[in-house]
TORLUM-852314 format. One record per residue (C-alpha): residue number from 1; residue in three letters; y negated, z negated, x negated. Coordinates in Angstrom, 1 decimal, decimal comma, padded with zeros to 4 digits. Layout:
N
    n  res      yy      zz      xx
  NUM  ALA       Y       Z       X
...
This chain:
323
    n  res      yy      zz      xx
    1  MET  -199,6   086,4  -062,4
    2  ALA  -202,6   088,6  -061,7
    3  ALA  -205,7   088,2  -063,9
    4  ALA  -208,6   086,2  -062,6
    5  ARG  -210,9   088,4  -060,5
    6  PHE  -212,9   085,7  -058,7
    7  ALA  -215,1   082,9  -060,2
    8  LEU  -216,7   079,8  -058,8
    9  GLN  -220,3   079,2  -059,7
   10  CYS  -220,6   075,8  -061,2
   11  ALA  -223,2   073,7  -059,3
   12  LYS  -225,4   073,6  -062,4
   13  GLU  -225,9   077,2  -063,4
   14  SER  -226,1   076,2  -067,1
   15  ALA  -222,4   075,2  -066,8
   16  GLY  -221,3   078,7  -066,1
   17  THR  -218,5   079,7  -063,8
   18  ILE  -214,9   078,7  -063,2
   19  PRO  -212,5   081,7  -063,3
   20  LEU  -210,1   081,7  -060,3
   21  PRO  -206,7   083,3  -059,7
   22  ASN  -206,7   085,5  -056,7
   23  LEU  -204,6   083,1  -054,6
   24  CYS  -204,8   079,4  -053,9
   25  ILE  -202,0   077,0  -052,9
   26  GLY  -202,9   075,2  -049,7
   27  THR  -201,5   071,7  -049,5
   28  TRP  -202,3   070,7  -045,9
   29  ALA  -198,6   070,1  -045,2
   30  TRP  -198,0   068,0  -048,3
   31  GLY  -197,0   064,5  -047,1
   32  ASP  -198,2   065,2  -043,5
   33  ALA  -196,1   063,4  -040,9
   34  GLY  -198,1   064,5  -037,9
   35  THR  -198,9   068,2  -037,6
   36  TRP  -196,4   069,5  -040,1
   37  LYS  -193,6   066,8  -040,0
   38  ASN  -193,4   067,2  -043,7
   39  ALA  -193,3   063,6  -045,0
   40  GLY  -189,7   062,7  -045,5
   41  ALA  -187,6   062,5  -048,7
   42  ASP  -186,2   066,0  -048,3
   43  ALA  -189,7   067,4  -047,8
   44  ARG  -190,9   065,5  -050,9
   45  ALA  -187,9   066,9  -052,9
   46  ALA  -188,8   070,4  -051,8
   47  LEU  -192,3   069,9  -053,1
   48  ASP  -190,9   069,1  -056,6
   49  GLY  -189,2   072,6  -056,4
   50  ALA  -192,5   074,2  -055,2
   51  TRP  -194,3   072,6  -058,2
   52  THR  -191,8   074,0  -060,7
   53  GLU  -192,1   077,4  -059,1
   54  MET  -195,9   077,2  -059,1
   55  ARG  -195,7   076,5  -062,9
   56  ARG  -193,3   079,4  -063,4
   57  GLN  -195,5   081,8  -061,5
   58  GLY  -198,8   080,6  -062,9
   59  LEU  -200,3   079,6  -059,6
   60  HIS  -202,6   076,8  -060,7
   61  PHE  -205,3   076,6  -058,0
   62  LEU  -204,7   074,0  -055,3
   63  ASP  -206,8   073,1  -052,3
   64  THR  -206,4   069,7  -050,6
   65  ALA  -208,5   067,2  -048,6
   66  GLU  -208,9   063,5  -048,1
   67  VAL  -207,7   063,8  -044,5
   68  TYR  -204,5   065,7  -045,3
   69  GLY  -201,6   063,3  -044,7
   70  ARG  -204,3   060,6  -044,7
   71  GLY  -204,7   061,0  -048,4
   72  GLU  -201,0   061,6  -049,1
   73  SER  -201,5   065,2  -050,1
   74  GLU  -203,9   064,1  -052,9
   75  ARG  -201,5   061,3  -054,0
   76  ILE  -198,6   063,8  -054,2
   77  ILE  -200,7   066,1  -056,4
   78  GLY  -201,6   063,2  -058,6
   79  GLN  -197,9   062,2  -058,9
   80  LEU  -196,8   065,7  -059,7
   81  ARG  -199,5   066,1  -062,4
   82  GLN  -198,1   063,0  -064,2
   83  LYS  -194,4   063,8  -063,7
   84  SER  -193,3   065,4  -066,9
   85  PRO  -194,9   065,8  -070,4
   86  ALA  -193,1   069,2  -070,5
   87  GLU  -195,4   070,4  -067,7
   88  GLN  -198,6   069,0  -069,2
   89  ASP  -199,8   072,5  -070,1
   90  PHE  -199,7   073,4  -066,4
   91  ALA  -201,3   070,1  -065,4
   92  ASP  -204,1   070,8  -067,9
   93  ARG  -204,8   074,3  -066,4
   94  LEU  -204,8   073,1  -062,8
   95  LEU  -207,9   073,8  -060,7
   96  VAL  -208,2   071,3  -057,9
   97  ALA  -210,4   071,5  -054,8
   98  THR  -210,7   068,8  -052,2
   99  LYS  -212,9   067,9  -049,3
  100  PHE  -215,1   065,3  -047,6
  101  LEU  -214,5   064,8  -043,9
  102  PRO  -218,0   064,5  -042,2
  103  VAL  -217,1   062,1  -039,4
  104  PRO  -219,3   059,1  -038,5
  105  TRP  -216,5   056,5  -039,0
  106  PRO  -216,8   054,1  -040,5
  107  PRO  -220,6   054,0  -039,8
  108  SER  -221,3   053,9  -043,5
  109  ARG  -220,3   057,6  -043,6
  110  LEU  -223,6   058,4  -041,9
  111  PHE  -225,4   057,6  -045,1
  112  VAL  -224,3   060,8  -046,9
  113  ASP  -226,2   060,2  -050,1
  114  ARG  -223,8   057,3  -050,8
  115  SER  -220,7   058,1  -048,6
  116  ILE  -220,1   061,6  -050,1
  117  PRO  -220,0   060,4  -053,7
  118  ASN  -217,9   057,3  -052,7
  119  ALA  -215,4   059,4  -050,9
  120  CYS  -215,2   061,8  -053,8
  121  ARG  -214,4   058,8  -056,1
  122  GLU  -211,6   057,8  -053,8
  123  SER  -210,2   061,3  -053,9
  124  LEU  -210,3   061,3  -057,7
  125  LYS  -208,3   058,0  -057,7
  126  ARG  -205,6   059,5  -055,5
  127  LEU  -205,5   062,7  -057,6
  128  GLY  -205,5   060,8  -060,9
  129  VAL  -208,4   062,7  -062,4
  130  GLU  -211,9   062,0  -063,5
  131  GLN  -213,4   065,1  -062,0
  132  VAL  -212,4   067,9  -059,6
  133  ASP  -213,3   071,5  -060,0
  134  LEU  -214,6   071,9  -056,4
  135  TYR  -215,7   069,4  -053,8
  136  GLN  -216,3   070,7  -050,3
  137  ILE  -217,7   069,5  -047,0
  138  HIS  -214,8   069,9  -044,6
  139  GLY  -216,8   071,1  -041,6
  140  PRO  -220,3   071,6  -040,2
  141  VAL  -220,4   068,3  -038,3
  142  HIS  -223,5   066,5  -039,7
  143  VAL  -224,0   064,1  -036,8
  144  PHE  -227,4   062,5  -037,6
  145  ASN  -227,8   064,3  -041,0
  146  SER  -229,4   067,6  -041,8
  147  ILE  -227,8   070,2  -044,0
  148  ASP  -230,4   069,3  -046,6
  149  ALA  -229,3   065,6  -046,6
  150  VAL  -225,6   066,7  -047,0
  151  ALA  -226,7   068,9  -049,9
  152  GLY  -228,2   065,9  -051,5
  153  GLY  -224,9   064,1  -051,3
  154  LEU  -223,1   067,0  -052,9
  155  ALA  -225,8   067,2  -055,6
  156  ARG  -225,3   063,5  -056,4
  157  CYS  -221,6   064,2  -056,9
  158  VAL  -222,5   066,8  -059,5
  159  ASP  -225,1   064,6  -061,2
  160  LEU  -222,5   061,8  -061,4
  161  GLY  -220,0   064,1  -063,0
  162  LEU  -217,5   063,8  -060,2
  163  THR  -217,2   067,6  -059,6
  164  LYS  -218,0   070,8  -061,4
  165  ALA  -218,7   072,9  -058,3
  166  VAL  -219,5   072,3  -054,6
  167  GLY  -218,6   074,1  -051,4
  168  VAL  -218,5   074,0  -047,7
  169  SER  -215,9   074,9  -045,0
  170  ASN  -216,2   076,3  -041,6
  171  TYR  -219,9   077,0  -042,0
  172  SER  -221,5   080,0  -040,3
  173  ARG  -223,4   082,5  -042,3
  174  ASP  -226,8   080,9  -041,5
  175  GLU  -225,5   077,4  -042,2
  176  MET  -224,1   078,5  -045,5
  177  VAL  -227,4   080,2  -046,5
  178  GLN  -229,3   076,9  -045,6
  179  MET  -226,9   074,9  -047,7
  180  ASP  -227,2   077,3  -050,7
  181  ASP  -231,0   077,2  -050,4
  182  ALA  -231,0   073,4  -050,2
  183  LEU  -228,9   073,2  -053,3
  184  ARG  -231,1   075,8  -055,1
  185  ARG  -234,1   073,5  -054,5
  186  ARG  -232,2   070,9  -056,5
  187  GLY  -231,4   073,3  -059,3
  188  MET  -227,8   073,9  -058,1
  189  ARG  -225,7   076,6  -056,4
  190  LEU  -223,1   076,7  -053,6
  191  ALA  -219,8   078,0  -054,9
  192  SER  -217,7   078,6  -051,8
  193  ASN  -217,2   078,7  -048,1
  194  GLN  -213,7   078,1  -046,8
  195  VAL  -213,1   079,7  -043,4
  196  GLU  -210,2   081,0  -041,3
  197  PHE  -209,7   084,6  -042,3
  198  SER  -206,7   086,8  -041,7
  199  LEU  -205,5   089,9  -039,8
  200  LEU  -205,6   087,6  -036,8
  201  ARG  -209,2   086,5  -037,4
  202  THR  -211,3   089,2  -039,1
  203  LEU  -214,6   087,7  -037,9
  204  PRO  -215,8   086,7  -041,3
  205  ALA  -215,7   090,3  -042,3
  206  THR  -216,9   091,9  -039,1
  207  GLY  -219,7   089,3  -038,5
  208  GLY  -221,4   089,5  -041,9
  209  LEU  -220,2   086,3  -043,5
  210  LEU  -218,1   087,9  -046,2
  211  ASP  -221,0   090,3  -047,0
  212  GLU  -223,4   087,4  -047,4
  213  CYS  -220,9   085,5  -049,6
  214  GLN  -220,6   088,6  -051,9
  215  LYS  -224,4   089,0  -052,0
  216  ARG  -224,9   085,4  -053,1
  217  GLY  -222,0   085,1  -055,4
  218  ILE  -220,2   082,6  -053,1
  219  VAL  -216,4   082,8  -053,0
  220  LEU  -214,9   083,1  -049,5
  221  LEU  -211,8   080,9  -049,5
  222  ALA  -209,5   082,1  -046,6
  223  TYR  -207,5   079,4  -044,9
  224  SER  -204,6   080,2  -042,4
  225  PRO  -204,3   083,7  -044,0
  226  LEU  -200,8   084,0  -042,3
  227  GLY  -202,1   083,0  -038,9
  228  MET  -200,2   079,6  -038,9
  229  GLY  -197,0   081,5  -039,7
  230  ARG  -197,4   084,3  -037,2
  231  LEU  -197,8   086,9  -040,0
  232  SER  -195,1   085,5  -042,2
  233  GLY  -192,4   087,9  -040,9
  234  LYS  -190,5   085,4  -038,8
  235  TYR  -191,8   087,2  -035,7
  236  SER  -191,3   090,8  -034,8
  237  ALA  -191,6   093,1  -031,8
  238  GLU  -188,3   091,7  -030,6
  239  ARG  -189,3   088,2  -031,3
  240  PRO  -192,9   087,8  -030,1
  241  PRO  -195,7   086,2  -029,9
  242  PRO  -197,4   089,2  -028,3
  243  LEU  -198,7   090,9  -031,4
  244  SER  -196,2   093,7  -031,5
  245  PRO  -198,4   096,5  -032,8
  246  LEU  -199,7   094,5  -035,7
  247  LEU  -196,4   093,0  -036,5
  248  ALA  -194,7   096,4  -036,4
  249  ALA  -197,4   097,7  -038,8
  250  LEU  -196,9   094,7  -041,1
  251  HIS  -193,2   095,3  -041,3
  252  ARG  -193,7   099,0  -042,0
  253  VAL  -196,1   098,3  -044,9
  254  ALA  -193,9   095,5  -046,3
  255  GLY  -190,9   097,8  -046,3
  256  ALA  -192,8   100,5  -048,1
  257  HIS  -193,7   098,2  -050,9
  258  GLY  -190,5   096,1  -050,9
  259  VAL  -192,3   092,9  -050,4
  260  PRO  -192,3   090,2  -047,6
  261  CYS  -194,6   090,5  -044,7
  262  SER  -196,4   087,4  -045,8
  263  ALA  -197,3   089,1  -049,1
  264  VAL  -198,8   092,0  -047,2
  265  ALA  -200,9   089,7  -045,1
  266  LEU  -202,1   087,8  -048,1
  267  LYS  -202,8   091,0  -050,1
  268  TRP  -205,0   092,3  -047,3
  269  VAL  -207,2   089,1  -047,6
  270  ILE  -207,4   089,6  -051,4
  271  GLN  -208,3   093,2  -051,2
  272  LYS  -211,0   092,4  -048,6
  273  GLY  -212,6   090,2  -051,4
  274  ALA  -211,5   086,7  -050,5
  275  VAL  -209,1   084,1  -052,0
  276  PRO  -206,3   083,3  -049,5
  277  LEU  -205,0   079,7  -049,3
  278  GLY  -201,3   080,3  -048,9
  279  GLY  -199,7   077,0  -047,7
  280  VAL  -196,4   076,2  -049,3
  281  LYS  -193,7   073,6  -048,7
  282  ASN  -191,0   074,8  -051,0
  283  ALA  -190,2   077,1  -054,0
  284  ALA  -189,3   080,1  -051,8
  285  GLN  -192,8   080,1  -050,2
  286  VAL  -194,4   079,9  -053,7
  287  GLU  -192,4   082,9  -054,8
  288  GLU  -193,5   084,9  -051,7
  289  ASN  -197,2   083,9  -052,4
  290  ALA  -196,8   085,1  -056,0
  291  ARG  -195,7   088,5  -054,8
  292  ALA  -199,1   088,8  -053,1
  293  ALA  -201,0   087,7  -056,2
  294  SER  -199,3   090,2  -058,4
  295  ASP  -201,3   093,2  -059,7
  296  ASP  -198,1   095,3  -059,7
  297  TRP  -198,8   096,7  -056,3
  298  ALA  -201,7   097,2  -053,9
  299  LEU  -202,3   098,3  -050,3
  300  THR  -203,6   101,9  -049,9
  301  ASP  -206,8   102,6  -048,0
  302  GLY  -204,6   104,1  -045,3
  303  GLU  -202,5   100,9  -045,1
  304  MET  -205,5   098,7  -044,9
  305  ALA  -206,9   100,9  -042,1
  306  GLU  -203,6   100,8  -040,2
  307  LEU  -203,4   097,1  -040,4
  308  GLU  -207,1   096,7  -039,3
  309  THR  -206,6   099,0  -036,3
  310  HIS  -204,3   096,3  -034,8
  311  ALA  -206,1   093,2  -036,2
  312  ILE  -207,8   090,6  -034,0
  313  VAL  -211,5   089,7  -034,5
  314  GLY  -211,2   086,1  -033,3
  315  LYS  -214,1   083,8  -032,4
  316  THR  -215,9   080,6  -033,3
  317  ASN  -216,2   077,3  -031,5
  318  TRP  -219,3   075,1  -031,2
  319  MET  -217,7   071,9  -032,5
  320  TRP  -216,0   072,8  -035,8
  321  GLN  -215,3   076,4  -036,6
  322  HIS  -218,7   078,1  -037,1
  323  GLY  -217,8   080,6  -039,8
């Protein structure tokens, strides 16, 4: 496993930083019966295998959310943490990030000074922990609340000892700056912004968000780094979607390094200065992710440029995806 090269700023600067591995395990699919159809007994058994492989590979950073599988993703993580005393060393090293969904239902969620800490407590119960490492706002939908008010809810989670660090997701550069400034007024800092970032959506790099993150010491967490599977290698020029030039380049670079296409796509995100969230459902996918995290190989400047020649900038939308 690669040495840590990223670090989350703890919300209270006096608490220091949290060293991060260069890859995070995304758990959106864990226990999800809707989008991913991944809630049956076979799927659950496959996650046991994934957990074992994560422990073997030293992949100990996980990202989840209260809305994933309606809380089932968090519950599964809690169950796996308690599964075996033999794995306690791994459980003790785990870094867990989860998220608050900013929707106005039930109406009590509108009162973010209370609803954000209350939701965090519920996540902690499902995870079986007393504190998470990172608590995030899932999206920039504040309804009748300002960014400053949401910052107050996050700060309360810190003051109550519910989380070490706080972050946001899908925030634009300007929204992220406003949140960081609002936290600074409370003697705290913003640790992360989780946005979609991949060769199929390079906008965070081309639009200045990644630069602002690096300027402020905010970690950019990259979700969908494989473009919802389109960069995993299961597609090719002979098996579209219509991304033939990029896919051809991906296969060429993967062949040169003897790694899967997915590892190349994830490595590109890492070398751009972000932490990819590689979703997994089984041990084989964990192993592929670990290839990307390894320091044993790197993309050359020429390979990075070749991939970016065929990359897609992508766009935002007004409702949810601002970053």
